[in-house]
N, C-alpha and C positions, 0 to 999 in steps of 0.2 A: 149901527143898524141892528134892529132886533133880530133874534135868531130865526123867528118865523119868516121874515122877509128874506133873509139869506138862504133859508131852505127853499123858498119859492124860486129865487134866482138860480139856485143850483139844480132845480128840476126835481127835487125830492118831495115837493108838496104843491098843492094848488090853492087858490085863494079861498074857495069854499071850505076846504078842510081846515085851513088856518082860522077862519072865522068861527067854525064850529068848535075848534079846540080852545080858542080864546074865551068863548062863552062858557065852556065846561070848566076852564081854569078859574073864572070868576066865581062859579058856584062852589068850587072846592078850593078855597083860599089856602095858600101855603104850598101848593104843588107847583113844580116846575113845568114849563111848557113842554119840554122834551118828554117828561113822564106822561103828560096828558096825551100827547101825540102817539106815544107807544101804546097806551091803554086803549085808545080809540082804534088802533090798528092802521093809522094813516102812514106811519113811518116805523120801521123796525129799529130796535135799540142799537143794533150793530151799525146801521146807517148813520144814526145821530152821533154815535161815538166816533166813527170814522170821519164824519164831517167836521166835528169839533176838533179832532186831532189835526186834521188838515188845516183848519182855520187858525189854530193856535201854534201850528208848526211843532207839534210834539209827537213822540212816537207812541203808537197805540199797542198796548199789550193786553191780551185777554187772559184773565185768570182761569177761565174755563179750560184752557189748554194745558194748564199746569196740573199735573197729577202728583198728589202728595199721598204717600203711604200712610195707612192708619197708625202703624207703630210710631212713625215720626210725629204725627199729631199728638199722640199721647205723651210725648216727652215733655211737653210744656203744659202745665195745668190750664184749664179753660179760663179760670178767673184771672190768672196772671196774664194770659194772652190778651184777654179783653181789656185789662187795665193798661197794658203797655201798647196795645194796638199791634201785636206781633203775630206773625204767621209762620210756623215751622214749615220749611220747604223740603229739606233733604238731610240725610245723615250719611256722610262718606268719611271713611278712615277715622271714625270716632269724632268727627267735627260736625256740629249741628249748624246748618244754615237757616237763618231766621230773617224774614222780611219784616221791616218795621217802617212805619211812616214817620217822617219828620225827625228821625233819630240823629242824622248826621247833617241836618240843614245848617245849623249854626255851631255845631260841636267843634269843627276845625278852628274857627275863629276864637272860641272860648279856650281851647287848649293852647293856642298861640299866646293869648293874653296871660294865661296862668303860667305858661313856660317862661315868658319874659319876666313875670313877677318873681318867679323862683330864681332865675339867673341873676336878678338884681340884688338878691340878698347876699351880703358879704360872707364868704366862707369862714372868715376869722371868727365870726360869732359862734359858729358851731364848734370850732376848735376850742374856743374859750369855754363853752358850755360843757364839752366833754372833759376838759381839764378840771372843771369844778365838780365833776361827777354826775352831770345831768344825763338822764336816759333819753331814748328816742322819743318817747311820749312827751317828756318835759321840753325837749328841743322843739318839737312840733308845736306844742301849746304855747310856749313862751317866746319862740323866735319866728318860726315859719308863719304861723297863722296871723300874728299881729302885723308882720311886715308884708303879708300878702293881702291885707284888707283893701288897699287901694285897687289892686287888680280884681279882687272879688267884687268890689262895688261896680266897676265898669262891666264886669261879666253879667251881674244881676240886671243892670240897666239895659244892656244890649239884648239880653235874652228876654227880659220883660217886654221891651218894645216890640221885639219880633213876635212874641206870643200875642200881643194885642193886634198886630197887623196881619195875623195869619189869614190867608185867603185861599190859596190853591188847594191845600189839604182838605179842609171840610167841604169845599165845593166839589172836589173830585170823589171823595169817599161817600158822603151822605147827601150832597146836593142841597136843595132848599129846605130839607127836613130838619136841618140843624143850623139855623141862621145865626151868624155872627155879624158884627157891624160891617165888616168889609164885604162879605158876600151879600148882605142885605142891600148895601149901596149898589153893588154890581147888578143884582137882579132888578132893583127898582129902576135903574137907569136903562138897562139893556132889554129887559123883558116887558116892563110896564110903562116905560117912557116917562118916568117921573124924575127929571133932573133936580128939582128942588128938594125932594125927599132924599135923593142920593147925596146931594151936597150937604144937607143937614146932618145925615148920619156920618158922613166922612168928617165933618167938623167936630161932631160929638166924639168921634174916635180920637181925633187929635187932642181935644181937651182932656179926655180920660188919660191918654199917655202922658201929657204934661203934668197933670195932677199926680199921677202915680210916681213919676220920676221925682217931682218936687217933694212929695211926702217921704220918699225913701231917702233923698239927700238930707232932708230935715232930721230924720231919725238917725241916719248913719253919720251925718256931719259932712259938710263940704270939704273939710280937710282930708277926708279919705280919698278924694279924687284929685285934689290939686297938689298934695304933698308928694 
C-alpha cells in the first residue's frame, strides 16, 4: 500500500491533502512524497519519521539530539569525512568514536572468509621459506597472497553483489535524491504504483550483477573459486 494511503489510515493525513501533495509531486519530479508533504506543511518530518520507523519496526534515532563538540569535529578532515561517510561523535580517554554508514555490514563475513583462507595455508610453507632466507614481504608476496586468491575472489564477489543490491543506506540517508536501481524499484512500486517499471528495474539489476560476476570470473579464472 502506498505511503500516502497508510498515512491516511493512521490519521496523519486527509484525502484532500494527499491529492494536493501528489499533484505537487508530479510537477517536481524526483522528490519523495514525504518531502512534499513536509514542505506543504501537511505533516511534520518527525511524524513521518516516527511513522516509517513504526511501519518498518526499526528504532528511531534523532541526530539533532546528539551534541558533538567542535574540537571533536575538527579531528577528522572534512574531505575525509565526506569521502568515508563518517561522523566524529566523541573523544574519551584518547579514543575517538566515529559513526560510519555501511562500515560493518558485510565486514564480519569478509573477515571470516579471509581468516579461513589464512588458516588453510600450511605452516610448513612459511618454515621452508624462512629456512631459505625469505623475508616477511617475500613470504606474503610469494606464499600468502597466491594461496589467498580463492578467498579474495569470493570476498570480491560477495562484496560486489552487496554493493549492487544496496537499498536501505541510500534510502535512509538521501532518500529519492540519489536513486539507485533498488530504491528506484521501491519508489516506483510503493509511491507511484508502477509494478511493471519496478519489475523491469529489478530484472535489470539482476542482469547487471550476473554480468559483473561473470566478467570478474572470466578475468580471474574460475579455478580461483573451485580450487
